[in-house]
N, C-alpha and C positions, 0 to 999 in steps of 0.2 A: 488285239485281246479283247473279248467283250468286257464291259466296263458295267459294273452292278451299282445301282444308286443306294446308297445306304444313309438312314437317318442318323445323324450325329449330333443334333442341336434340336432342342424345342424351347418353346419360350411363348408367353401368353401375356395379355394386359387386359384388365376390366377397369371401366371408370369407377371412380369413387362413389359416385353417387348411385344410391339402390331406390327402386321404388318398388313398393309392396303392393299385393293386392288390395290390403284395405285401403292405401292412398287411391288405387284406381276406381274403388267402389264411390269415392267422391267426385269422380268425373263422369261415370255412365253408371248403368243399372245393373250393377253386378255386386259379388260378394268373394271373398276370400274362398268360401267352400266351393261355390258354383265354378270356379277358374279351376281350382285344384282338382276337383273330379274330373272335370272335362280335358285338362292338359297336363295336369302334373307339375304346374307351376306356382310357386309362391312369391318369387320376386326377379326383378332383371336390373340391369345395369343401364344408366343412361348417362350417354356423353355430355360433359360441360360445355358451354358455349365456345370456349378456346381449343376443343377438342376436335379433332376431323377423321376420316378413315385414315388417312396419311399418317397423322401423329400415332394414331391406337396402333396402326401397322408397325411403324417405326419402333414403337416400344417393344412390342412383340418381337420383331427382328433382331433388335439388339441383345436381348435375353437368350433368344437361341443362338446367336454368335458366340456369346459368352460361354455357355455350356460347349459348343462346337470346338472352342478355342481358335475361332477364324477371324481372323482382323479383315475389316472393311476393304482393304485394300485388295486382298485375296479373292473376293466373291465375285463371279464371274456373270450370274445369271439372278434377276429378281421377278418373281411372278405374283401378282397380287390378285387374288380372288376376291371380287367385291360385286355387290349390286347397287352400292351407294357412294360412288366415287364424289369426290368433292368437284373435281371438272371432269368433262367428257376429254379434253387434253389441256395440260398435259396429264399423263396418266398418274394413277396413284403411285403405282410402282416407281416412276420417275421421282417424283416427290420423296419416297423413302429413300432411293439412291442417293439424293442431294443430302438428306437428314443424316444417312449413314456416313456418308463421305467414302461412298464405294466407287472410287472412281474409274475402274476397269468393268463395270457391270453393265451389261445389257438389261433393258427393263421393260415390261409391259404388264397390262391388265387382262384379266381374261374374266369373260361374264357367262356364268352358267348358274345363275342362282344359287340355291343351297347345295348344289352338286359341285360348286366350283372348286373347292379345295381340291377335291379328288380329281377333278379335270386337270388342275394344276400342277398336282404331283406327278401325273401322268407327262404331261408336256416337259417338265424336267427331267422326270425318270428318262425320257427318249432323248435328250438332248445329251444327257451324260453318256447313254449307251452307245450312241453314234459317235462319240468323242468330241462333239463341238463346245462342249464345257466340262470343267472337272467339278464344280461344284455348282449350288444353286440354293438360293433362299425361297421356299413357297410360304406365301401369307395368305391367309385368310381375315377379311378386317370388314367390318360393317358399322355404320350408325343409322340403325334401322328406324331408331326413334323419330328421325327427321323425315320418314317419308311413310308415316302413319296417319292416320285420322283418329284423332285422340277422343272422337265421341262415337267411333264405330266399336262397339264392344267384342265384335267378333274378330277384329285384328289387332286392337290396341293392347290387348291383354297377352297377346302371344310373344311379341319381339322385343330384343335387347340388343345393347352395343357392346363390341368388344373385339379382340384381334388374338389370332394364334399364328404362331409360325414355327416352320421345322427348317433346318439345313439339312440338305442332300449332297453327299460327298461321292464321288467316283471310287471304285474300288474293283481289284480283279478277284476278289473273295466272292463267293456266290451267297447271295442273301439279300437284304434289303427290300425293294420293292419289286416282288416276285412275278404279279399278275395283276392287270388292271383290265377292267371292262367299263366300256362308256357307250350310253344309248341315249336317247332323244325321241321325243314324239310331239312334233309341231301342232299337230290336230287339238292338243289340249293346251294352247298356248293361253288361250282366254280364261282358263281355269284359275291361274294365279298370275298376274301383271301388275308392272309397274311403269306406267308410261314414263317417257323422256320428257324435259321441260317444253321441248318443241313439239310435242305431240298433235297439238291441235293447232293449227294454222292460224296466225292472227294478222289483221291488217298492218301494213307498212307503218302508218302514221296513226295517231291517235292515242286515246288514254289506254285502249286495250294492248296496246303494243309494250307498255311496261311491263304487265304481268307475265306475257309469254306462255301462257297456257299453266303457269306455277301451281294453279289449285288443283290441277289435275294431277300432280307428281305425287299420290299417294298408292300404297298398295290396294289391290282390287283381288278379294280372293272366294271361289266357291268351294267353302270348307268341307261339305260333304263330298264332293266329288275329288279333293285333294286327297281325303282320308281314305277314300277307295284305293285311289291311285299309289298311295304311297305304301298302303299295306301290302299289296300285291307286289311292286317292283322290290322291295327290301328283300323279301326272300328269293326272289327270281335270280336279281343280282349276286346275292351272296352264294347261290350254288351256280352260278355262272363261272364266277371268278375262280371259285374252288375247282371247279372243273379244268378251269385254263391252267390253275396253278398244279393241277395232279394232286389235290388234297381232298380230304372230307371232313364234314362240319366238327368230327370227333378230332381233328388235328388241330383245330383253332381254339386258342386259349381266351381269346377276348374278341368281342365285336363292339366297335365303335361306330355307332350310327349317327347321324344327323340329328341334332338335338331338337326336333319340332314338337313333340307330343308324347306323353308317356304311353298313352292308348295306342298309337300308331305303333311301338316299340312291343308293346305287349301282344299286340295282333300278329305283328311279324314273327316273334318269338313262338307263338304257337304254330305258325305255317312252317318254321323250320323245325319244330319239335326240339327246341332248346330250352333250357331254363333261363329265366330272366337274368340270374346271376351271372351268365356269359357275357351279357351286354352291359357296358357301362353307361352310366347316365348321369348327368348333371343339370338337367332341364329345369331342376327345381329351383336352383338359385340362379340361373342365368337367363331362362327363357330360350327362346330361338334365336340365335345370332346369324342365322342363315350361314353364309359361306365360312364364318369364323367358328362355326359350333364344333365341327369335327377336332381341329387343332386345340380349341379350348379343352375339350374332353379328354384328348389326350396328355395334356400337361397333367390335367387333375388325376389321371390313371396312373400316372408315373409317379406322382407326389404320393398317392395311397398306396404305393407298391403294388399294383395289378400288373405291371408287365415285368417280366424278368428276361435274363439272357436267354435266347433261344426260342421264346415265345412267338407264337404265330398270330397276328393281330389283322383284322379285316377292317378297314375303314369303308363306309356305305352312306352315299349323299343321294338325295332326293328332292327335287323341286322345281320351280318355274321353269318354262321352256316348251314342253315338259321335259325334264333331264333327269336321269339316275346314273350312278356310278358307284364302282366298288374297286377296292384295292386289297391284295393281300401282302403283308410286309412282315417279314421276318425280323423280330426286336432283339438286335444283338449289342445293346448298350446299356450301361446304367449310368445313373447321374453320376459325375465326377466329384470329388470333395473338392472345395474352393474355399483358399485360405483367405483372410482378409486382405493380405498383402496382394494375393493374385488379383482379387476383385479390384481393388484401388489402382492397379497397374493397368488392367483392362480398361477401367474407366478413364484414364488419362490416354490410353491408345486411341479410343474412341473420340474423345475430345480433341485431339490432334487431327484425327480424320476428318472431322466435321470442320475444324478450323480450316484445313487445306480447302474444303470445297467452298466455305464462304470467303476465301481468300480469291479463289477464282471468279466468284461473282463479283466482287469488288474490282478485280483486275480487268474485267470485260468492261465494267462501268468506267473505270477511268480510261480505257483505250477508246470507248465512244465518245467521252467528253474531248480527249486531246485531238481525235479524227474530225468531230463536229463540234468545236467550242460554242458555237450557237445553239440555241434551243431549236429543238426539231420536233415537228408534229409526228405523231406515232403512224400516220399513214405514209410518211416518205418511206420510199422502198429503194433509192440509190444509194 
């Protein structure tokens, strides 16, 4: 029987620290008025030194699982969409799996820049539809502040940190993620890029080796070209996915776009010939959080009462790659009432799950010490 992937939980997390436009004006030649008029952004959240893309993702996922009433031991798949992983490997998703104590879950990262959340949503939906998993946690998480040149006013004013997550659960009842369209155009790869740490080869020995090209690991963007690209693909991808779902724009109750720039959304609304009220925006307070922006906006839309059961909502993302994507989702859930007792019990269950994960780590170390009581070098392979 065909299985439909329904969103049954959602959660988000934003770092406590916020940076206003006024603060940025002390770093670069800019002002609150200049930034707001061009982007619609007033402030953005910046991760603390002890926070990582994985810890932000964990916080969002834990909140989503609480709403879904799904214990970590029941989770079967974790996908993290991110452009700012702490490591190339292990994946951010594996770190989240460990933090959650989700001992039965497969986990991997997905890289599609600001379109990443919609791409990951489709991967999880297809896994549920084919019956390979019964549920999945899809997360968008970013620490963009760590890949920004804070002296470049064309990029440092745009980006922020945060994470958002949804829980998908399989059902025989039609609904949930109804249609998705994924697109890419690699000919525009140079318009918005973030080089890897090893992008520029360096000598094996010598002082330069220690830097490993790290000074190149910052965002590079052709703002005008990206603006033209984004305003075109939002409208076309929305219409493409509506055709696939056999719906019209009048059937859509809310559009949640990637929160890149208010002017981009306004231009897309004109192309679609719909009022701006049909779009949900929170870019003013969060900035551009890349793959995290759509699930963060979703959480705010639910909180603000903008989604009701049986509403049709479109997620549309666009960004580096170039990539763009859109999904149509039948929203058929309401935030469940949660008592203080329920919250405490769920907190205890999560602590127990994380405790089991830590116990496995401790057991692995004890077994290694017993098997090889003498100190071993890390390059030993036997």
